[in-house]
All heavy atoms as a GROMACS GRO file, in nm:
protein
  486
    1MET      N    1  -2.056   1.937  -0.608
    1MET     CA    2  -2.019   1.828  -0.697
    1MET      C    3  -1.950   1.719  -0.617
    1MET      O    4  -1.861   1.745  -0.536
    1MET     CB    5  -1.927   1.882  -0.807
    1MET     CG    6  -1.886   1.778  -0.906
    1MET     SD    7  -1.783   1.859  -1.032
    1MET     CE    8  -1.774   1.730  -1.146
    2ALA      N    9  -1.989   1.595  -0.638
    2ALA     CA   10  -1.931   1.482  -0.565
    2ALA      C   11  -1.791   1.451  -0.616
    2ALA      O   12  -1.761   1.467  -0.733
    2ALA     CB   13  -2.021   1.360  -0.582
    3ALA      N   14  -1.707   1.408  -0.523
    3ALA     CA   15  -1.570   1.371  -0.559
    3ALA      C   16  -1.571   1.243  -0.641
    3ALA      O   17  -1.655   1.154  -0.618
    3ALA     CB   18  -1.486   1.353  -0.434
    4LYS      N   19  -1.479   1.232  -0.734
    4LYS     CA   20  -1.466   1.111  -0.814
    4LYS      C   21  -1.415   1.000  -0.724
    4LYS      O   22  -1.319   1.017  -0.650
    4LYS     CB   23  -1.369   1.134  -0.930
    4LYS     CG   24  -1.349   1.010  -1.015
    4LYS     CD   25  -1.250   1.034  -1.126
    4LYS     CE   26  -1.226   0.903  -1.199
    4LYS     NZ   27  -1.118   0.914  -1.296
    5MET      N   28  -1.480   0.884  -0.728
    5MET     CA   29  -1.441   0.771  -0.646
    5MET      C   30  -1.368   0.668  -0.730
    5MET      O   31  -1.402   0.647  -0.847
    5MET     CB   32  -1.565   0.707  -0.581
    5MET     CG   33  -1.645   0.805  -0.496
    5MET     SD   34  -1.553   0.879  -0.361
    5MET     CE   35  -1.552   0.746  -0.244
    6VAL      N   36  -1.266   0.607  -0.671
    6VAL     CA   37  -1.187   0.504  -0.740
    6VAL      C   38  -1.170   0.384  -0.646
    6VAL      O   39  -1.179   0.398  -0.525
    6VAL     CB   40  -1.048   0.557  -0.784
    6VAL    CG1   41  -1.062   0.670  -0.884
    6VAL    CG2   42  -0.967   0.604  -0.665
    7LYS      N   43  -1.144   0.268  -0.707
    7LYS     CA   44  -1.116   0.148  -0.628
    7LYS      C   45  -0.966   0.130  -0.622
    7LYS      O   46  -0.895   0.156  -0.719
    7LYS     CB   47  -1.182   0.026  -0.691
    7LYS     CG   48  -1.332   0.033  -0.680
    7LYS     CD   49  -1.397  -0.093  -0.723
    7LYS     CE   50  -1.547  -0.073  -0.707
    7LYS     NZ   51  -1.619  -0.196  -0.711
    8ALA      N   52  -0.918   0.085  -0.507
    8ALA     CA   53  -0.775   0.064  -0.487
    8ALA      C   54  -0.754  -0.060  -0.402
    8ALA      O   55  -0.846  -0.105  -0.333
    8ALA     CB   56  -0.713   0.185  -0.419
    9ILE      N   57  -0.633  -0.115  -0.409
    9ILE     CA   58  -0.597  -0.234  -0.332
    9ILE      C   59  -0.498  -0.192  -0.223
    9ILE      O   60  -0.400  -0.123  -0.250
    9ILE     CB   61  -0.531  -0.341  -0.422
    9ILE    CG1   62  -0.622  -0.376  -0.540
    9ILE    CG2   63  -0.493  -0.464  -0.341
    9ILE    CD1   64  -0.754  -0.440  -0.501
   10VAL      N   65  -0.524  -0.237  -0.099
   10VAL     CA   66  -0.436  -0.205   0.013
   10VAL      C   67  -0.303  -0.280  -0.006
   10VAL      O   68  -0.300  -0.398  -0.039
   10VAL     CB   69  -0.501  -0.244   0.148
   10VAL    CG1   70  -0.408  -0.213   0.265
   10VAL    CG2   71  -0.634  -0.171   0.165
   11ALA      N   72  -0.194  -0.209   0.015
   11ALA     CA   73  -0.060  -0.264  -0.004
   11ALA      C   74  -0.027  -0.368   0.103
   11ALA      O   75  -0.084  -0.366   0.213
   11ALA     CB   76   0.044  -0.151   0.002
   12PRO      N   77   0.067  -0.460   0.071
   12PRO     CA   78   0.110  -0.557   0.172
   12PRO      C   79   0.162  -0.488   0.298
   12PRO      O   80   0.224  -0.383   0.291
   12PRO     CB   81   0.225  -0.632   0.102
   12PRO     CG   82   0.199  -0.613  -0.044
   12PRO     CD   83   0.135  -0.477  -0.056
   13ARG      N   84   0.133  -0.547   0.412
   13ARG     CA   85   0.176  -0.497   0.543
   13ARG      C   86   0.121  -0.359   0.577
   13ARG      O   87   0.180  -0.285   0.653
   13ARG     CB   88   0.330  -0.499   0.555
   13ARG     CG   89   0.388  -0.640   0.542
   13ARG     CD   90   0.539  -0.642   0.554
   13ARG     NE   91   0.611  -0.554   0.464
   13ARG     CZ   92   0.640  -0.579   0.337
   13ARG    NH1   93   0.600  -0.691   0.282
   13ARG    NH2   94   0.707  -0.493   0.263
   14ARG      N   95   0.007  -0.322   0.518
   14ARG     CA   96  -0.056  -0.192   0.545
   14ARG      C   97  -0.204  -0.213   0.580
   14ARG      O   98  -0.264  -0.314   0.544
   14ARG     CB   99  -0.049  -0.099   0.423
   14ARG     CG  100   0.090  -0.069   0.378
   14ARG     CD  101   0.162   0.016   0.477
   14ARG     NE  102   0.290   0.058   0.421
   14ARG     CZ  103   0.375   0.134   0.483
   14ARG    NH1  104   0.348   0.178   0.603
   14ARG    NH2  105   0.489   0.167   0.427
   15THR      N  106  -0.262  -0.114   0.646
   15THR     CA  107  -0.405  -0.111   0.676
   15THR      C  108  -0.457   0.027   0.642
   15THR      O  109  -0.392   0.127   0.672
   15THR     CB  110  -0.431  -0.141   0.825
   15THR    OG1  111  -0.379  -0.271   0.856
   15THR    CG2  112  -0.580  -0.137   0.858
   16VAL      N  113  -0.573   0.033   0.578
   16VAL     CA  114  -0.637   0.159   0.542
   16VAL      C  115  -0.773   0.162   0.610
   16VAL      O  116  -0.850   0.066   0.601
   16VAL     CB  117  -0.652   0.172   0.389
   16VAL    CG1  118  -0.736   0.294   0.352
   16VAL    CG2  119  -0.516   0.179   0.322
   17ARG      N  120  -0.803   0.273   0.678
   17ARG     CA  121  -0.934   0.290   0.740
   17ARG      C  122  -1.021   0.373   0.648
   17ARG      O  123  -0.986   0.485   0.613
   17ARG     CB  124  -0.919   0.357   0.876
   17ARG     CG  125  -1.048   0.362   0.954
   17ARG     CD  126  -1.020   0.394   1.100
   17ARG     NE  127  -1.138   0.388   1.181
   17ARG     CZ  128  -1.188   0.277   1.234
   17ARG    NH1  129  -1.127   0.164   1.215
   17ARG    NH2  130  -1.297   0.279   1.306
   18SER      N  131  -1.134   0.317   0.608
   18SER     CA  132  -1.226   0.386   0.518
   18SER      C  133  -1.369   0.358   0.562
   18SER      O  134  -1.404   0.243   0.590
   18SER     CB  135  -1.205   0.335   0.374
   18SER     OG  136  -1.299   0.390   0.287
   19GLU      N  137  -1.449   0.462   0.570
   19GLU     CA  138  -1.589   0.452   0.610
   19GLU      C  139  -1.606   0.378   0.743
   19GLU      O  140  -1.695   0.296   0.760
   19GLU     CB  141  -1.671   0.385   0.499
   19GLU     CG  142  -1.672   0.465   0.370
   19GLU     CD  143  -1.748   0.397   0.259
   19GLU    OE1  144  -1.795   0.283   0.277
   19GLU    OE2  145  -1.761   0.461   0.153
   20GLY      N  146  -1.514   0.406   0.837
   20GLY     CA  147  -1.524   0.349   0.970
   20GLY      C  148  -1.478   0.205   0.983
   20GLY      O  149  -1.496   0.144   1.088
   21LYS      N  150  -1.422   0.147   0.876
   21LYS     CA  151  -1.377   0.008   0.881
   21LYS      C  152  -1.230   0.000   0.842
   21LYS      O  153  -1.183   0.077   0.758
   21LYS     CB  154  -1.459  -0.077   0.783
   21LYS     CG  155  -1.605  -0.090   0.822
   21LYS     CD  156  -1.689  -0.160   0.717
   21LYS     CE  157  -1.636  -0.295   0.678
   21LYS     NZ  158  -1.720  -0.362   0.578
   22ASP      N  159  -1.158  -0.094   0.904
   22ASP     CA  160  -1.020  -0.120   0.868
   22ASP      C  161  -1.016  -0.221   0.755
   22ASP      O  162  -1.089  -0.321   0.758
   22ASP     CB  163  -0.942  -0.175   0.989
   22ASP     CG  164  -0.917  -0.069   1.095
   22ASP    OD1  165  -0.919   0.051   1.060
   22ASP    OD2  166  -0.896  -0.106   1.211
   23HIS      N  167  -0.931  -0.194   0.657
   23HIS     CA  168  -0.912  -0.283   0.542
   23HIS      C  169  -0.766  -0.324   0.540
   23HIS      O  170  -0.678  -0.239   0.532
   23HIS     CB  171  -0.950  -0.212   0.412
   23HIS     CG  172  -1.091  -0.162   0.412
   23HIS    ND1  173  -1.198  -0.242   0.379
   23HIS    CD2  174  -1.143  -0.041   0.445
   23HIS    CE1  175  -1.310  -0.172   0.390
   23HIS    NE2  176  -1.279  -0.049   0.430
   24GLY      N  177  -0.740  -0.454   0.546
   24GLY     CA  178  -0.604  -0.504   0.552
   24GLY      C  179  -0.543  -0.527   0.416
   24GLY      O  180  -0.604  -0.499   0.312
   25PRO      N  181  -0.421  -0.579   0.415
   25PRO     CA  182  -0.347  -0.602   0.291
   25PRO      C  183  -0.428  -0.684   0.190
   25PRO      O  184  -0.489  -0.784   0.225
   25PRO     CB  185  -0.224  -0.680   0.336
   25PRO     CG  186  -0.208  -0.646   0.480
   25PRO     CD  187  -0.347  -0.624   0.532
   26GLY      N  188  -0.429  -0.637   0.066
   26GLY     CA  189  -0.499  -0.708  -0.041
   26GLY      C  190  -0.646  -0.674  -0.054
   26GLY      O  191  -0.711  -0.713  -0.151
   27ALA      N  192  -0.702  -0.602   0.042
   27ALA     CA  193  -0.844  -0.568   0.037
   27ALA      C  194  -0.868  -0.457  -0.066
   27ALA      O  195  -0.783  -0.372  -0.088
   27ALA     CB  196  -0.892  -0.521   0.174
   28GLU      N  197  -0.984  -0.461  -0.127
   28GLU     CA  198  -1.022  -0.356  -0.222
   28GLU      C  199  -1.103  -0.251  -0.146
   28GLU      O  200  -1.195  -0.285  -0.072
   28GLU     CB  201  -1.107  -0.415  -0.335
   28GLU     CG  202  -1.143  -0.313  -0.440
   28GLU     CD  203  -1.220  -0.375  -0.555
   28GLU    OE1  204  -1.155  -0.429  -0.646
   28GLU    OE2  205  -1.344  -0.369  -0.552
   29VAL      N  206  -1.066  -0.125  -0.162
   29VAL     CA  207  -1.137  -0.015  -0.097
   29VAL      C  208  -1.178   0.088  -0.202
   29VAL      O  209  -1.113   0.101  -0.305
   29VAL     CB  210  -1.051   0.054   0.012
   29VAL    CG1  211  -1.024  -0.040   0.126
   29VAL    CG2  212  -0.921   0.105  -0.042
   30THR      N  213  -1.285   0.159  -0.173
   30THR     CA  214  -1.329   0.268  -0.260
   30THR      C  215  -1.299   0.399  -0.189
   30THR      O  216  -1.340   0.420  -0.074
   30THR     CB  217  -1.480   0.256  -0.289
   30THR    OG1  218  -1.505   0.128  -0.348
   30THR    CG2  219  -1.526   0.366  -0.382
   31LEU      N  220  -1.221   0.483  -0.257
   31LEU     CA  221  -1.175   0.610  -0.200
   31LEU      C  222  -1.196   0.722  -0.299
   31LEU      O  223  -1.211   0.698  -0.419
   31LEU     CB  224  -1.024   0.601  -0.170
   31LEU     CG  225  -0.975   0.488  -0.084
   31LEU    CD1  226  -0.825   0.471  -0.101
   31LEU    CD2  227  -1.008   0.515   0.060
   32SER      N  228  -1.189   0.846  -0.250
   32SER     CA  229  -1.189   0.959  -0.343
   32SER      C  230  -1.058   0.954  -0.421
   32SER      O  231  -0.957   0.902  -0.372
   32SER     CB  232  -1.202   1.091  -0.268
   32SER     OG  233  -1.082   1.119  -0.197
   33ALA      N  234  -1.058   1.005  -0.542
   33ALA     CA  235  -0.938   1.004  -0.625
   33ALA      C  236  -0.824   1.078  -0.554
   33ALA      O  237  -0.708   1.035  -0.562
   33ALA     CB  238  -0.967   1.067  -0.761
   34GLU      N  239  -0.857   1.184  -0.485
   34GLU     CA  240  -0.755   1.262  -0.412
   34GLU      C  241  -0.692   1.179  -0.300
   34GLU      O  242  -0.570   1.176  -0.285
   34GLU     CB  243  -0.819   1.388  -0.355
   34GLU     CG  244  -0.722   1.479  -0.283
   34GLU     CD  245  -0.792   1.604  -0.230
   34GLU    OE1  246  -0.844   1.680  -0.313
   34GLU    OE2  247  -0.793   1.621  -0.107
   35ASP      N  248  -0.775   1.109  -0.221
   35ASP     CA  249  -0.723   1.025  -0.114
   35ASP      C  250  -0.639   0.910  -0.171
   35ASP      O  251  -0.534   0.876  -0.118
   35ASP     CB  252  -0.836   0.968  -0.029
   35ASP     CG  253  -0.900   1.072   0.062
   35ASP    OD1  254  -0.838   1.179   0.083
   35ASP    OD2  255  -1.012   1.046   0.113
   36ALA      N  256  -0.687   0.850  -0.279
   36ALA     CA  257  -0.615   0.739  -0.341
   36ALA      C  258  -0.477   0.784  -0.389
   36ALA      O  259  -0.378   0.714  -0.370
   36ALA     CB  260  -0.696   0.681  -0.456
   37GLU      N  261  -0.471   0.901  -0.449
   37GLU     CA  262  -0.343   0.953  -0.498
   37GLU      C  263  -0.245   0.972  -0.382
   37GLU      O  264  -0.128   0.934  -0.390
   37GLU     CB  265  -0.365   1.086  -0.570
   37GLU     CG  266  -0.240   1.147  -0.627
   37GLU     CD  267  -0.267   1.279  -0.698
   37GLU    OE1  268  -0.378   1.299  -0.749
   37GLU    OE2  269  -0.176   1.362  -0.700
   38HIS      N  270  -0.295   1.030  -0.272
   38HIS     CA  271  -0.209   1.052  -0.156
   38HIS      C  272  -0.163   0.920  -0.094
   38HIS      O  273  -0.044   0.902  -0.065
   38HIS     CB  274  -0.284   1.135  -0.050
   38HIS     CG  275  -0.210   1.150   0.078
   38HIS    ND1  276  -0.097   1.227   0.092
   38HIS    CD2  277  -0.232   1.093   0.200
   38HIS    CE1  278  -0.053   1.218   0.216
   38HIS    NE2  279  -0.133   1.137   0.284
   39LEU      N  280  -0.255   0.825  -0.075
   39LEU     CA  281  -0.220   0.697  -0.015
   39LEU      C  282  -0.125   0.616  -0.103
   39LEU      O  283  -0.039   0.545  -0.054
   39LEU     CB  284  -0.346   0.617   0.018
   39LEU     CG  285  -0.430   0.673   0.133
   39LEU    CD1  286  -0.562   0.599   0.144
   39LEU    CD2  287  -0.353   0.667   0.264
   40ARG      N  288  -0.139   0.629  -0.235
   40ARG     CA  289  -0.047   0.561  -0.326
   40ARG      C  290   0.094   0.621  -0.314
   40ARG      O  291   0.193   0.550  -0.312
   40ARG     CB  292  -0.097   0.570  -0.470
   40ARG     CG  293  -0.013   0.486  -0.568
   40ARG     CD  294  -0.074   0.478  -0.707
   40ARG     NE  295  -0.192   0.392  -0.702
   40ARG     CZ  296  -0.315   0.432  -0.730
   40ARG    NH1  297  -0.340   0.556  -0.768
   40ARG    NH2  298  -0.416   0.348  -0.723
   41ALA      N  299   0.101   0.752  -0.301
   41ALA     CA  300   0.230   0.820  -0.292
   41ALA      C  301   0.308   0.780  -0.166
   41ALA      O  302   0.430   0.776  -0.167
   41ALA     CB  303   0.211   0.972  -0.295
   42ILE      N  304   0.236   0.749  -0.057
   42ILE     CA  305   0.304   0.712   0.067
   42ILE      C  306   0.307   0.560   0.089
   42ILE      O  307   0.346   0.514   0.196
   42ILE     CB  308   0.244   0.786   0.188
   42ILE    CG1  309   0.097   0.753   0.208
   42ILE    CG2  310   0.266   0.936   0.176
   42ILE    CD1  311   0.037   0.810   0.336
   43GLY      N  312   0.265   0.483  -0.011
   43GLY     CA  313   0.281   0.338  -0.008
   43GLY      C  314   0.173   0.258   0.062
   43GLY      O  315   0.196   0.142   0.096
   44PHE      N  316   0.055   0.317   0.084
   44PHE     CA  317  -0.051   0.243   0.151
   44PHE      C  318  -0.143   0.169   0.056
   44PHE      O  319  -0.213   0.077   0.098
   44PHE     CB  320  -0.133   0.335   0.242
   44PHE     CG  321  -0.069   0.350   0.378
   44PHE    CD1  322   0.038   0.436   0.395
   44PHE    CD2  323  -0.115   0.278   0.486
   44PHE    CE1  324   0.099   0.450   0.519
   44PHE    CE2  325  -0.055   0.292   0.610
   44PHE     CZ  326   0.052   0.378   0.627
   45ILE      N  327  -0.148   0.209  -0.069
   45ILE     CA  328  -0.226   0.135  -0.167
   45ILE      C  329  -0.141   0.111  -0.291
   45ILE      O  330  -0.043   0.181  -0.315
   45ILE     CB  331  -0.359   0.206  -0.204
   45ILE    CG1  332  -0.334   0.342  -0.265
   45ILE    CG2  333  -0.451   0.214  -0.085
   45ILE    CD1  334  -0.458   0.406  -0.324
   46VAL      N  335  -0.180   0.009  -0.367
   46VAL     CA  336  -0.108  -0.027  -0.488
   46VAL      C  337  -0.204  -0.018  -0.606
   46VAL      O  338  -0.325  -0.024  -0.591
   46VAL     CB  339  -0.048  -0.168  -0.479
   46VAL    CG1  340   0.058  -0.174  -0.371
   46VAL    CG2  341  -0.153  -0.273  -0.452
   47ASN      N  342  -0.146  -0.006  -0.724
   47ASN     CA  343  -0.224  -0.004  -0.847
   47ASN      C  344  -0.255  -0.149  -0.884
   47ASN      O  345  -0.164  -0.227  -0.908
   47ASN     CB  346  -0.142   0.064  -0.957
   47ASN     CG  347  -0.216   0.073  -1.087
   47ASN    OD1  348  -0.322   0.014  -1.105
   47ASN    ND2  349  -0.161   0.148  -1.179
   48PRO      N  350  -0.383  -0.188  -0.889
   48PRO     CA  351  -0.415  -0.327  -0.918
   48PRO      C  352  -0.371  -0.371  -1.058
   48PRO      O  353  -0.352  -0.488  -1.084
   48PRO     CB  354  -0.566  -0.335  -0.902
   48PRO     CG  355  -0.615  -0.196  -0.905
   48PRO     CD  356  -0.501  -0.107  -0.866
   49ALA      N  357  -0.350  -0.277  -1.149
   49ALA     CA  358  -0.308  -0.311  -1.285
   49ALA      C  359  -0.157  -0.329  -1.296
   49ALA      O  360  -0.108  -0.382  -1.394
   49ALA     CB  361  -0.354  -0.202  -1.382
   50ALA      N  362  -0.083  -0.286  -1.195
   50ALA     CA  363   0.064  -0.297  -1.198
   50ALA      C  364   0.105  -0.441  -1.168
   50ALA      O  365   0.037  -0.512  -1.094
   50ALA     CB  366   0.125  -0.203  -1.095
   51PRO      N  367   0.217  -0.484  -1.225
   51PRO     CA  368   0.265  -0.619  -1.195
   51PRO      C  369   0.300  -0.632  -1.047
   51PRO      O  370   0.345  -0.536  -0.984
   51PRO     CB  371   0.390  -0.634  -1.280
   51PRO     CG  372   0.417  -0.504  -1.344
   51PRO     CD  373   0.302  -0.412  -1.316
   52ALA      N  374   0.275  -0.749  -0.992
   52ALA     CA  375   0.301  -0.772  -0.850
   52ALA      C  376   0.451  -0.770  -0.823
   52ALA      O  377   0.530  -0.823  -0.900
   52ALA     CB  378   0.242  -0.906  -0.807
   53GLU      N  379   0.486  -0.706  -0.712
   53GLU     CA  380   0.626  -0.704  -0.672
   53GLU      C  381   0.656  -0.833  -0.598
   53GLU      O  382   0.569  -0.889  -0.531
   53GLU     CB  383   0.652  -0.585  -0.579
   53GLU     CG  384   0.637  -0.452  -0.648
   53GLU     CD  385   0.669  -0.337  -0.555
   53GLU    OE1  386   0.733  -0.360  -0.450
   53GLU    OE2  387   0.630  -0.225  -0.587
   54PRO      N  388   0.780  -0.882  -0.608
   54PRO     CA  389   0.813  -1.004  -0.533
   54PRO      C  390   0.803  -0.978  -0.384
   54PRO      O  391   0.828  -0.866  -0.339
   54PRO     CB  392   0.957  -1.034  -0.574
   54PRO     CG  393   1.009  -0.908  -0.635
   54PRO     CD  394   0.892  -0.830  -0.682
   55PRO      N  395   0.764  -1.079  -0.307
   55PRO     CA  396   0.751  -1.057  -0.163
   55PRO      C  397   0.885  -1.024  -0.099
   55PRO      O  398   0.989  -1.071  -0.144
   55PRO     CB  399   0.697  -1.190  -0.111
   55PRO     CG  400   0.726  -1.289  -0.218
   55PRO     CD  401   0.734  -1.213  -0.347
   56VAL      N  402   0.879  -0.942   0.003
   56VAL     CA  403   0.999  -0.904   0.077
   56VAL      C  404   0.994  -0.977   0.210
   56VAL      O  405   0.897  -0.967   0.283
   56VAL     CB  406   1.004  -0.752   0.100
   56VAL    CG1  407   1.124  -0.715   0.184
   56VAL    CG2  408   1.004  -0.679  -0.032
   57ALA      N  409   1.098  -1.053   0.238
   57ALA     CA  410   1.103  -1.130   0.362
   57ALA      C  411   1.210  -1.073   0.454
   57ALA      O  412   1.312  -1.021   0.408
   57ALA     CB  413   1.133  -1.276   0.332
   58ASP      N  414   1.184  -1.083   0.583
   58ASP     CA  415   1.288  -1.048   0.679
   58ASP      C  416   1.396  -1.154   0.668
   58ASP      O  417   1.368  -1.273   0.659
   58ASP     CB  418   1.232  -1.046   0.821
   58ASP     CG  419   1.133  -0.933   0.840
   58ASP    OD1  420   1.144  -0.833   0.770
   58ASP    OD2  421   1.045  -0.946   0.927
   59GLY      N  422   1.516  -1.114   0.665
   59GLY     CA  423   1.624  -1.210   0.650
   59GLY      C  424   1.743  -1.170   0.734
   59GLY      O  425   1.740  -1.075   0.811
   60PRO      N  426   1.850  -1.246   0.720
   60PRO     CA  427   1.968  -1.216   0.799
   60PRO      C  428   2.033  -1.085   0.754
   60PRO      O  429   2.013  -1.039   0.643
   60PRO     CB  430   2.061  -1.334   0.769
   60PRO     CG  431   2.018  -1.383   0.636
   60PRO     CD  432   1.870  -1.357   0.630
   61THR      N  433   2.108  -1.026   0.843
   61THR     CA  434   2.184  -0.907   0.810
   61THR      C  435   2.331  -0.944   0.807
   61THR      O  436   2.374  -1.038   0.874
   61THR     CB  437   2.160  -0.794   0.911
   61THR    OG1  438   2.196  -0.841   1.040
   61THR    CG2  439   2.016  -0.749   0.910
   62PHE      N  440   2.408  -0.872   0.729
   62PHE     CA  441   2.548  -0.901   0.713
   62PHE      C  442   2.630  -0.775   0.736
   62PHE      O  443   2.585  -0.665   0.703
   62PHE     CB  444   2.578  -0.954   0.572
   62PHE     CG  445   2.504  -1.079   0.540
   62PHE    CD1  446   2.380  -1.075   0.477
   62PHE    CD2  447   2.556  -1.202   0.575
   62PHE    CE1  448   2.310  -1.190   0.447
   62PHE    CE2  449   2.487  -1.320   0.546
   62PHE     CZ  450   2.365  -1.313   0.482
   63GLU      N  451   2.749  -0.790   0.789
   63GLU     CA  452   2.841  -0.679   0.805
   63GLU      C  453   2.968  -0.712   0.729
   63GLU      O  454   3.011  -0.827   0.726
   63GLU     CB  455   2.874  -0.657   0.953
   63GLU     CG  456   2.756  -0.604   1.033
   63GLU     CD  457   2.793  -0.574   1.177
   63GLU    OE1  458   2.912  -0.546   1.205
   63GLU    OE2  459   2.704  -0.577   1.261
   64LEU      N  460   3.025  -0.614   0.666
   64LEU     CA  461   3.149  -0.634   0.594
   64LEU      C  462   3.265  -0.641   0.693
   64LEU      O  463   3.272  -0.565   0.790
   64LEU     CB  464   3.173  -0.519   0.496
   64LEU     CG  465   3.070  -0.504   0.385
   64LEU    CD1  466   3.099  -0.378   0.303
   64LEU    CD2  467   3.074  -0.625   0.294
   65ALA      N  468   3.355  -0.735   0.668
   65ALA     CA  469   3.471  -0.748   0.756
   65ALA      C  470   3.557  -0.622   0.743
   65ALA      O  471   3.579  -0.571   0.635
   65ALA     CB  472   3.553  -0.870   0.716
   66GLY      N  473   3.601  -0.571   0.854
   66GLY     CA  474   3.686  -0.453   0.854
   66GLY      C  475   3.610  -0.322   0.842
   66GLY      O  476   3.670  -0.216   0.834
   67ALA      N  477   3.478  -0.328   0.838
   67ALA     CA  478   3.399  -0.204   0.829
   67ALA      C  479   3.401  -0.135   0.966
   67ALA      O  480   3.393  -0.198   1.070
   67ALA     CB  481   3.256  -0.233   0.788
   68ALA      N  482   3.417  -0.005   0.963
   68ALA     CA  483   3.425   0.070   1.089
   68ALA      C  484   3.289   0.106   1.140
   68ALA      O  485   3.196   0.126   1.082
   68ALA     CB  486   3.508   0.196   1.070
   0.00000   0.00000   0.00000
């Protein structure tokens, strides 16, 4: 029996290799449901129906005065 296939979107700042090709952020890939579940759990793909998260930018770091 063939595995159920699902479409997924590659998460920002991630790359997924599928069928011998690299797919970058925002690309749509077709994966087995099992692979998609695993990749979603570790943050490599996002649910296209979920609301978009605000972008995360590298920014300055701060230290509290008197912190040891």
